[in-house]
C-alpha positions as a Markdown table, in Angstrom:
| # | Residue | x | y | z |
|---|---|---|---|---|
| 1 | Met | -26.5 | -57.9 | -7.4 |
| 2 | Ser | -24.0 | -55.1 | -7.8 |
| 3 | Tyr | -23.1 | -55.9 | -11.4 |
| 4 | Asn | -19.4 | -55.1 | -11.2 |
| 5 | Thr | -18.6 | -58.5 | -12.6 |
| 6 | Phe | -18.3 | -59.6 | -16.2 |
| 7 | Gly | -17.9 | -63.1 | -17.8 |
| 8 | Arg | -18.8 | -66.7 | -16.9 |
| 9 | Leu | -15.8 | -69.0 | -16.8 |
| 10 | Phe | -13.2 | -66.2 | -17.4 |
| 11 | Arg | -14.7 | -63.8 | -14.9 |
| 12 | Phe | -13.5 | -60.5 | -13.5 |
| 13 | Thr | -14.7 | -57.9 | -11.0 |
| 14 | Thr | -13.5 | -54.3 | -11.0 |
| 15 | Trp | -13.4 | -52.1 | -8.0 |
| 16 | Gly | -12.4 | -48.5 | -7.0 |
| 17 | Glu | -13.3 | -45.0 | -7.9 |
| 18 | Ser | -11.7 | -42.2 | -10.1 |
| 19 | His | -10.5 | -40.2 | -7.1 |
| 20 | Gly | -10.0 | -43.0 | -4.5 |
| 21 | Pro | -6.6 | -44.3 | -3.5 |
| 22 | Ala | -6.6 | -47.1 | -6.1 |
| 23 | Ile | -8.5 | -49.1 | -8.7 |
| 24 | Gly | -8.2 | -52.7 | -9.7 |
| 25 | Cys | -9.8 | -56.0 | -10.5 |
| 26 | Thr | -10.1 | -59.6 | -9.3 |
| 27 | Ile | -9.9 | -62.2 | -12.1 |
| 28 | Asp | -11.2 | -65.7 | -11.5 |
| 29 | Gly | -11.2 | -68.8 | -13.7 |
| 30 | Val | -7.7 | -68.3 | -15.2 |
| 31 | Pro | -6.1 | -71.6 | -16.0 |
| 32 | Pro | -2.9 | -72.5 | -14.1 |
| 33 | Leu | 0.7 | -72.5 | -15.5 |
| 34 | Leu | 0.3 | -69.6 | -17.8 |
| 35 | Ser | 3.3 | -67.3 | -17.9 |
| 36 | Leu | 2.4 | -63.9 | -16.5 |
| 37 | Asp | 4.2 | -61.0 | -14.9 |
| 38 | Glu | 3.4 | -57.3 | -14.5 |
| 39 | Ala | 5.2 | -56.4 | -17.7 |
| 40 | Asp | 2.8 | -58.5 | -19.7 |
| 41 | Ile | -0.1 | -56.3 | -18.4 |
| 42 | Gln | 1.8 | -53.0 | -18.3 |
| 43 | Gln | 2.3 | -52.8 | -22.0 |
| 44 | Tyr | -1.4 | -52.5 | -22.6 |
| 45 | Leu | -2.0 | -50.2 | -19.8 |
| 46 | Asn | 0.6 | -47.9 | -21.3 |
| 47 | Glu | -1.5 | -47.5 | -24.4 |
| 48 | Arg | -4.7 | -46.5 | -22.5 |
| 49 | Lys | -3.2 | -44.3 | -19.7 |
| 50 | Pro | -3.9 | -40.5 | -19.8 |
| 51 | Gly | -1.7 | -37.6 | -20.5 |
| 52 | Gln | 0.2 | -39.1 | -23.4 |
| 53 | Ser | -0.7 | -36.4 | -25.9 |
| 54 | Lys | -2.5 | -33.1 | -26.0 |
| 55 | Tyr | -5.5 | -34.9 | -27.4 |
| 56 | Thr | -6.3 | -36.7 | -24.1 |
| 57 | Thr | -6.9 | -35.6 | -20.5 |
| 58 | Gln | -3.7 | -34.3 | -19.0 |
| 59 | Arg | -4.2 | -36.2 | -15.7 |
| 60 | Gln | -0.8 | -37.8 | -15.1 |
| 61 | Glu | -1.3 | -41.4 | -14.0 |
| 62 | Pro | 1.5 | -43.9 | -14.5 |
| 63 | Asp | -1.1 | -46.7 | -14.2 |
| 64 | Ala | 1.6 | -49.0 | -12.8 |
| 65 | Val | 0.0 | -52.4 | -12.1 |
| 66 | Lys | 0.8 | -54.6 | -9.1 |
| 67 | Ile | -0.1 | -58.3 | -9.0 |
| 68 | Leu | -1.2 | -59.1 | -5.5 |
| 69 | Ser | -2.2 | -62.8 | -5.8 |
| 70 | Gly | -2.7 | -65.7 | -8.2 |
| 71 | Val | 0.8 | -65.8 | -9.6 |
| 72 | Phe | 3.8 | -67.7 | -8.2 |
| 73 | Glu | 7.2 | -67.8 | -9.7 |
| 74 | Gly | 6.0 | -66.2 | -12.9 |
| 75 | Lys | 3.1 | -68.7 | -13.5 |
| 76 | Thr | -0.6 | -68.4 | -12.8 |
| 77 | Thr | -1.7 | -70.8 | -10.0 |
| 78 | Gly | -5.4 | -71.2 | -11.0 |
| 79 | Thr | -6.5 | -69.1 | -8.0 |
| 80 | Pro | -8.0 | -65.6 | -8.2 |
| 81 | Ile | -5.6 | -62.9 | -9.6 |
| 82 | Gln | -5.8 | -59.6 | -7.8 |
| 83 | Leu | -4.5 | -56.6 | -9.7 |
| 84 | Met | -4.1 | -53.0 | -8.3 |
| 85 | Ile | -3.4 | -49.7 | -9.9 |
| 86 | Glu | -2.8 | -46.8 | -7.6 |
| 87 | Asn | -4.3 | -43.3 | -8.3 |
| 88 | Val | -1.6 | -40.7 | -7.9 |
| 89 | Asp | -2.8 | -37.5 | -9.6 |
| 90 | Gln | -6.3 | -36.9 | -8.3 |
| 91 | Arg | -7.5 | -33.2 | -8.2 |
| 92 | Ser | -10.8 | -33.5 | -6.4 |
| 93 | Lys | -10.9 | -29.7 | -5.9 |
| 94 | Asp | -11.7 | -29.4 | -9.7 |
| 95 | Tyr | -15.2 | -30.7 | -8.9 |
| 96 | Gly | -16.0 | -28.6 | -5.9 |
| 97 | Asp | -18.3 | -26.3 | -7.9 |
| 98 | Ile | -20.5 | -29.1 | -9.1 |
| 99 | Ala | -20.8 | -31.0 | -5.8 |
| 100 | Arg | -24.5 | -30.4 | -5.7 |
| 101 | Ser | -25.2 | -29.9 | -9.4 |
| 102 | Tyr | -25.8 | -32.5 | -12.1 |
| 103 | Arg | -23.6 | -32.4 | -15.1 |
| 104 | Pro | -25.7 | -32.7 | -18.3 |
| 105 | Gly | -24.7 | -35.9 | -20.2 |
| 106 | His | -23.1 | -37.5 | -17.2 |
| 107 | Ala | -24.4 | -40.1 | -14.8 |
| 108 | Asp | -24.6 | -37.7 | -11.9 |
| 109 | Phe | -28.4 | -37.6 | -11.8 |
| 110 | Thr | -29.0 | -41.3 | -12.4 |
| 111 | Tyr | -26.4 | -42.5 | -9.8 |
| 112 | Asn | -28.1 | -40.2 | -7.2 |
| 113 | Ala | -31.5 | -41.4 | -8.3 |
| 114 | Lys | -30.5 | -45.0 | -7.8 |
| 115 | Tyr | -28.3 | -44.9 | -4.7 |
| 116 | Gly | -29.3 | -41.7 | -3.0 |
| 117 | Ile | -25.6 | -40.7 | -2.9 |
| 118 | Arg | -22.9 | -40.0 | -5.5 |
| 119 | Asp | -19.2 | -39.4 | -5.6 |
| 120 | Tyr | -19.0 | -36.1 | -7.5 |
| 121 | Arg | -15.2 | -36.3 | -7.7 |
| 122 | Gly | -14.8 | -37.2 | -11.4 |
| 123 | Gly | -17.9 | -39.3 | -11.3 |
| 124 | Gly | -16.6 | -42.0 | -9.0 |
| 125 | Arg | -17.5 | -45.4 | -10.4 |
| 126 | Ser | -19.0 | -43.9 | -13.6 |
| 127 | Ser | -15.6 | -42.4 | -14.6 |
| 128 | Ala | -13.7 | -43.9 | -17.5 |
| 129 | Arg | -10.9 | -44.4 | -14.9 |
| 130 | Glu | -12.5 | -47.7 | -14.2 |
| 131 | Thr | -11.5 | -49.0 | -17.7 |
| 132 | Ala | -7.8 | -49.3 | -16.8 |
| 133 | Ser | -8.9 | -52.3 | -14.8 |
| 134 | Arg | -10.6 | -53.8 | -17.9 |
| 135 | Val | -7.4 | -53.3 | -19.9 |
| 136 | Ala | -5.5 | -55.2 | -17.2 |
| 137 | Ala | -8.0 | -58.0 | -17.3 |
| 138 | Gly | -7.8 | -58.0 | -21.1 |
| 139 | Ala | -4.0 | -58.6 | -20.9 |
| 140 | Val | -4.6 | -61.7 | -18.9 |
| 141 | Ala | -7.3 | -62.9 | -21.3 |
| 142 | Arg | -4.8 | -62.5 | -24.2 |
| 143 | Lys | -2.6 | -65.0 | -22.4 |
| 144 | Ile | -5.4 | -67.5 | -22.5 |
| 145 | Leu | -6.1 | -66.9 | -26.2 |
| 146 | Gly | -2.4 | -67.4 | -27.1 |
| 147 | Asp | -0.5 | -66.1 | -30.1 |
| 148 | Gly | -2.8 | -67.6 | -32.7 |
| 149 | Ile | -5.5 | -65.0 | -32.1 |
| 150 | Thr | -4.6 | -61.4 | -32.9 |
| 151 | Leu | -6.6 | -58.3 | -32.0 |
| 152 | Lys | -6.5 | -54.9 | -33.6 |
| 153 | Ala | -8.6 | -51.8 | -33.2 |
| 154 | Gly | -8.7 | -48.2 | -34.3 |
| 155 | Met | -10.8 | -45.0 | -34.5 |
| 156 | Val | -12.4 | -45.1 | -37.9 |
| 157 | Gln | -14.6 | -42.0 | -37.6 |
| 158 | Met | -14.2 | -38.8 | -35.6 |
| 159 | Gly | -17.3 | -36.6 | -35.7 |
| 160 | His | -18.3 | -36.2 | -39.4 |
| 161 | His | -14.8 | -37.4 | -40.6 |
| 162 | Ile | -14.5 | -41.0 | -41.8 |
| 163 | Ile | -11.4 | -42.9 | -42.9 |
| 164 | Glu | -10.9 | -44.0 | -46.5 |
| 165 | Arg | -11.0 | -47.8 | -46.5 |
| 166 | Glu | -8.6 | -47.9 | -49.5 |
| 167 | Arg | -6.0 | -46.4 | -47.1 |
| 168 | Leu | -6.7 | -48.7 | -44.2 |
| 169 | Asp | -3.5 | -49.7 | -42.5 |
| 170 | Trp | -3.8 | -51.3 | -39.0 |
| 171 | Asn | -0.1 | -50.9 | -38.4 |
| 172 | Ala | -0.6 | -47.1 | -38.5 |
| 173 | Thr | -2.8 | -47.1 | -35.4 |
| 174 | Arg | 0.3 | -47.2 | -33.1 |
| 175 | Asn | 2.1 | -44.5 | -35.1 |
| 176 | Asn | -0.3 | -41.6 | -34.5 |
| 177 | Pro | -1.9 | -40.3 | -31.2 |
| 178 | Leu | -5.4 | -40.8 | -32.5 |
| 179 | Phe | -5.1 | -44.6 | -33.0 |
| 180 | Cys | -6.4 | -44.0 | -36.5 |
| 181 | Pro | -5.7 | -46.7 | -39.2 |
| 182 | Asp | -5.7 | -44.2 | -42.0 |
| 183 | Pro | -2.4 | -42.2 | -41.7 |
| 184 | Val | -3.7 | -39.4 | -44.0 |
| 185 | Ala | -6.9 | -39.0 | -42.1 |
| 186 | Ala | -5.0 | -39.0 | -38.8 |
| 187 | Lys | -3.1 | -35.9 | -39.7 |
| 188 | His | -6.3 | -34.0 | -40.7 |
| 189 | Trp | -8.2 | -35.2 | -37.7 |
| 190 | Ala | -5.4 | -34.1 | -35.4 |
| 191 | Ser | -5.7 | -30.6 | -36.7 |
| 192 | Glu | -9.5 | -30.6 | -36.3 |
| 193 | Leu | -9.3 | -32.0 | -32.8 |
| 194 | Asp | -6.8 | -29.4 | -31.8 |
| 195 | Lys | -9.4 | -26.7 | -32.7 |
| 196 | Ile | -12.1 | -28.5 | -30.7 |
| 197 | Arg | -9.8 | -29.0 | -27.7 |
| 198 | Lys | -8.8 | -25.3 | -27.6 |
| 199 | Ser | -12.4 | -24.3 | -27.8 |
| 200 | Gly | -13.2 | -26.3 | -24.7 |
| 201 | Ser | -15.6 | -28.6 | -26.6 |
| 202 | Ser | -15.6 | -32.3 | -27.6 |
| 203 | Val | -16.5 | -34.7 | -30.4 |
| 204 | Gly | -17.7 | -38.3 | -30.7 |
| 205 | Ala | -16.2 | -41.2 | -32.6 |
| 206 | Ile | -16.6 | -44.7 | -33.9 |
| 207 | Ile | -14.2 | -47.5 | -32.9 |
| 208 | Glu | -13.7 | -50.7 | -35.0 |
| 209 | Val | -12.2 | -53.8 | -33.4 |
| 210 | Val | -11.2 | -56.9 | -35.3 |
| 211 | Ala | -10.1 | -60.4 | -34.2 |
| 212 | Asp | -8.2 | -62.7 | -36.5 |
| 213 | Gly | -7.6 | -66.5 | -35.9 |
| 214 | Val | -10.8 | -67.3 | -34.1 |
| 215 | Pro | -11.8 | -70.8 | -35.1 |
| 216 | Ala | -15.3 | -71.8 | -36.2 |
| 217 | Gly | -17.6 | -73.0 | -33.4 |
| 218 | Trp | -17.2 | -70.5 | -30.5 |
| 219 | Gly | -20.5 | -69.1 | -29.1 |
| 220 | Ala | -23.7 | -70.9 | -28.3 |
| 221 | Pro | -27.4 | -70.6 | -29.1 |
| 222 | Val | -29.7 | -69.1 | -27.9 |
| 223 | Tyr | -28.7 | -66.9 | -25.0 |
| 224 | Gly | -25.0 | -67.4 | -25.1 |
| 225 | Lys | -24.4 | -65.9 | -28.6 |
| 226 | Leu | -20.9 | -64.6 | -29.2 |
| 227 | Asp | -22.2 | -61.5 | -30.9 |
| 228 | Ala | -24.6 | -60.8 | -28.1 |
| 229 | Asp | -21.8 | -61.0 | -25.5 |
| 230 | Leu | -19.6 | -58.8 | -27.7 |
| 231 | Ala | -22.4 | -56.2 | -28.0 |
| 232 | Ser | -22.8 | -56.3 | -24.2 |
| 233 | Ala | -19.0 | -55.9 | -23.7 |
| 234 | Met | -18.7 | -52.9 | -26.0 |
| 235 | Met | -21.9 | -51.2 | -24.7 |
| 236 | Ser | -20.5 | -51.4 | -21.2 |
| 237 | Ile | -17.6 | -49.1 | -22.2 |
| 238 | Asn | -18.0 | -45.6 | -20.9 |
| 239 | Ala | -19.8 | -43.2 | -23.4 |
| 240 | Ala | -20.7 | -46.1 | -25.8 |
| 241 | Lys | -24.1 | -45.5 | -27.4 |
| 242 | Gly | -24.3 | -48.0 | -30.2 |
| 243 | Val | -22.8 | -51.3 | -31.4 |
| 244 | Glu | -22.8 | -53.2 | -34.6 |
| 245 | Ile | -21.4 | -56.5 | -35.8 |
| 246 | Gly | -20.2 | -56.9 | -39.4 |
| 247 | Ala | -22.4 | -54.9 | -41.8 |
| 248 | Gly | -24.5 | -53.9 | -38.7 |
| 249 | Met | -27.0 | -51.2 | -39.3 |
| 250 | Gly | -25.9 | -51.1 | -43.0 |
| 251 | Ala | -27.4 | -54.6 | -43.5 |
| 252 | Ala | -30.8 | -53.0 | -43.5 |
| 253 | Ala | -30.0 | -51.3 | -46.9 |
| 254 | Leu | -28.8 | -54.6 | -48.5 |
| 255 | Thr | -30.8 | -57.2 | -50.5 |
| 256 | Gly | -30.8 | -60.8 | -49.6 |
| 257 | Glu | -28.4 | -61.5 | -52.5 |
| 258 | Glu | -26.0 | -58.8 | -51.3 |
| 259 | Asn | -26.1 | -59.6 | -47.6 |
| 260 | Ala | -25.6 | -63.4 | -47.7 |
| 261 | Asp | -21.9 | -64.3 | -47.4 |
| 262 | Gln | -21.5 | -66.9 | -50.2 |
| 263 | Met | -19.3 | -69.9 | -49.6 |
| 264 | Arg | -17.0 | -72.1 | -51.7 |
| 265 | Pro | -15.1 | -75.3 | -50.7 |
| 266 | Gly | -11.8 | -74.6 | -49.1 |
| 267 | Ile | -8.4 | -75.7 | -50.2 |
| 268 | Lys | -7.7 | -79.4 | -49.4 |
| 269 | Lys | -5.0 | -80.0 | -46.8 |
| 270 | Ser | -1.9 | -82.1 | -47.5 |
| 271 | Asp | -3.5 | -85.2 | -45.9 |
| 272 | Gly | -6.5 | -84.9 | -48.2 |
| 273 | Ala | -8.9 | -83.5 | -45.6 |
| 274 | Asp | -11.1 | -80.7 | -46.5 |
| 275 | Gly | -9.9 | -77.2 | -45.5 |
| 276 | Pro | -12.2 | -74.6 | -44.0 |
| 277 | Pro | -14.7 | -73.1 | -46.4 |
| 278 | Glu | -13.9 | -69.9 | -48.2 |
| 279 | Phe | -16.3 | -67.0 | -47.6 |
| 280 | Leu | -16.7 | -64.5 | -50.4 |
| 281 | Ser | -17.7 | -61.6 | -48.1 |
| 282 | Asn | -18.1 | -61.0 | -44.4 |
| 283 | Asn | -21.3 | -59.0 | -43.8 |
| 284 | Ala | -21.9 | -61.3 | -40.8 |
| 285 | Gly | -18.8 | -60.0 | -39.1 |
| 286 | Gly | -17.6 | -63.6 | -38.6 |
| 287 | Ile | -20.6 | -64.7 | -36.6 |
| 288 | Leu | -23.7 | -66.7 | -37.7 |
| 289 | Gly | -26.4 | -67.8 | -35.3 |
| 290 | Gly | -24.3 | -66.5 | -32.5 |
| 291 | Ile | -21.4 | -68.9 | -33.4 |
| 292 | Ser | -18.1 | -67.9 | -35.0 |
| 293 | Thr | -17.6 | -68.9 | -38.6 |
| 294 | Gly | -13.8 | -68.8 | -38.7 |
| 295 | Gln | -13.7 | -65.5 | -40.4 |
| 296 | Gln | -12.5 | -62.2 | -38.9 |
| 297 | Ile | -14.7 | -61.1 | -36.0 |
| 298 | Val | -15.6 | -57.5 | -36.7 |
| 299 | Ala | -17.4 | -55.1 | -34.3 |
| 300 | Arg | -17.8 | -51.3 | -34.2 |
| 301 | Phe | -19.2 | -49.0 | -31.5 |
| 302 | Ser | -19.9 | -45.3 | -31.3 |
| 303 | Val | -19.0 | -43.1 | -28.4 |
| 304 | Lys | -20.7 | -39.8 | -27.6 |
| 305 | Pro | -18.8 | -36.5 | -27.3 |
| 306 | Thr | -17.3 | -36.0 | -23.8 |
| 307 | Ser | -20.0 | -34.3 | -21.7 |
| 308 | Ser | -17.4 | -32.3 | -19.7 |
| 309 | Ile | -17.1 | -29.1 | -21.7 |
| 310 | Leu | -16.5 | -25.4 | -20.9 |
| 311 | Thr | -19.7 | -24.1 | -22.6 |
| 312 | Pro | -22.3 | -23.5 | -19.9 |
| 313 | Arg | -25.2 | -26.1 | -20.1 |
| 314 | Met | -28.5 | -25.8 | -18.4 |
| 315 | Ser | -29.1 | -28.3 | -15.5 |
| 316 | Ile | -30.5 | -28.6 | -12.0 |
| 317 | Thr | -29.1 | -28.9 | -8.5 |
| 318 | Glu | -29.8 | -31.8 | -6.1 |
| 319 | Asp | -32.5 | -29.6 | -4.6 |
| 320 | Gly | -34.2 | -29.3 | -8.0 |
| 321 | Glu | -33.2 | -25.7 | -8.7 |
| 322 | Ala | -32.3 | -24.4 | -12.1 |
| 323 | Thr | -28.6 | -23.8 | -12.7 |
| 324 | Asp | -25.9 | -23.6 | -15.4 |
| 325 | Val | -23.0 | -26.0 | -15.3 |
| 326 | Val | -19.5 | -25.5 | -16.6 |
| 327 | Thr | -17.2 | -28.6 | -16.1 |
| 328 | Lys | -13.7 | -27.7 | -15.2 |
| 329 | Gly | -10.8 | -30.0 | -14.8 |
| 330 | Arg | -8.9 | -32.3 | -17.2 |
| 331 | His | -11.0 | -34.1 | -19.8 |
| 332 | Asp | -10.6 | -35.9 | -23.1 |
| 333 | Pro | -11.8 | -33.8 | -26.1 |
| 334 | Cys | -12.5 | -37.2 | -27.8 |
| 335 | Val | -12.9 | -40.3 | -25.6 |
| 336 | Gly | -12.7 | -42.4 | -28.8 |
| 337 | Ile | -8.9 | -42.2 | -28.6 |
| 338 | Arg | -8.4 | -44.0 | -25.4 |
| 339 | Ala | -11.4 | -46.3 | -26.1 |
| 340 | Val | -9.3 | -48.2 | -28.7 |
| 341 | Pro | -7.2 | -50.3 | -26.2 |
| 342 | Ile | -10.3 | -50.7 | -24.1 |
| 343 | Ala | -12.1 | -52.2 | -27.1 |
| 344 | Glu | -9.3 | -54.7 | -27.7 |
| 345 | Ala | -9.4 | -55.7 | -24.1 |
| 346 | Met | -13.1 | -56.3 | -24.0 |
| 347 | Met | -12.9 | -58.3 | -27.3 |
| 348 | Ala | -10.1 | -60.4 | -25.7 |
| 349 | Ile | -12.2 | -61.0 | -22.5 |
| 350 | Val | -15.2 | -62.2 | -24.4 |
| 351 | Leu | -13.2 | -64.4 | -26.7 |
| 352 | Ala | -11.3 | -66.0 | -23.8 |
| 353 | Asp | -14.6 | -66.7 | -22.0 |
| 354 | His | -16.1 | -68.3 | -25.1 |
| 355 | Met | -12.9 | -70.3 | -25.7 |
| 356 | Met | -13.2 | -71.8 | -22.3 |
| 357 | Leu | -16.9 | -72.3 | -22.5 |
| 358 | His | -16.5 | -74.1 | -25.9 |
| 359 | Arg | -13.8 | -76.4 | -24.4 |
| 360 | Ala | -16.0 | -77.2 | -21.4 |
| 361 | Gln | -18.9 | -78.3 | -23.6 |
| 362 | Cys | -17.3 | -79.7 | -26.7 |
| 363 | Gly | -13.8 | -80.7 | -25.5 |
C-alpha cells in the first residue's frame, strides 16, 4: 500500500512532486451528469496558489488545472476524472546545498529512513505543493454536496495572537491576505508577520473550518465516524500537528453540565410535522457518536512554524556527520495562510464521501 489515496466512495489519488513536471489527482466515484468545467476548479486553486502576497512563498505558479478525463460536454461521465497542474517555476538549485543534509523539522530524514532515497528538491512528495491536488479534488466534492452545504474557514490564531470572537466575520476572510475572520486582528497580524518574514523566521497557526447545512445522520459507528475521518483528513495536511472537533481539548476543563449540548423541540413545520430539534450549544462540534447532529460541523487544527528558516539549525548529513543547515529558497513565513483553502477542500471531500456512504446504506 502506498497510501496516496483518500476516501471510500468518493476516492482520490494524488501524484507528482514539488519540482517535477506536474502534479495532479485521479478522482473516482464521482456520480455522472454533474456540471463540471475547469473554471469550477480553478476558482479554488486561485485561493491556494503561491505568490499572491508577501506573506506567502514567492514561487510563481499559475496552478492552471486541466481536465484530462471523466468529463464530456461539460458533464461528469461517472468514470475516473484525471486532473493535471503543471509546475512552471521550479528552482531546484536552491536546494543544492542540502542535497546530503537533513533539514530539521522536515521529512528529509524519515523519507530516507523509509525508502532509502529522497527527492531533496523542495521535499518531493512531502512538499505542500501536493495540496494543490487536494484543493482540485475538493472543488469536485463541492459539486456533489450542492449549494445547500456551505463551507468556510479562516486562520483564528497566529503564534500567540488569537482573534476576538465578538468580531468574528467570516466574510472578512477573503478581504485580507491572511484569511483571518477578524478584520482588526488581520491588520495587526500582518504587521507582526512582516517582521517575522524579514527576519527569515516563521510562526505557527490554528485554522478553523465550519460546514453549514449538513443534515443529521451522516457518519457511522464504530469505525466510520464522521469526526474520525475529519481528524484524519486535517492531520494529513502538511505541518498539521493537532486536531479538535467542537470544544475539543477545551472540553477537558468543562463539567458535565457545561459540556452537554441541551436540546429543545424544534419549530413545527407548516404540515404539522416536527422540525429538527434546537440545540442550545455546540460543544460537540455538530457530531455525536460519530454521526452528524444537523448543527454546524466545526473543526480546528494547528500547523507548526515553517521549518525552512534562515537561522542555522544543528543537524546531520546522510553519512551521519554533524552539520548546520540553513534553508534557502522561497518559503511561507506562516503556512497557516494557505492551509485555509486546503482545510475547506478536505472538509468537502470527507462530507461528500459520507453523503454517498449514507445514501448507499440508508437510501
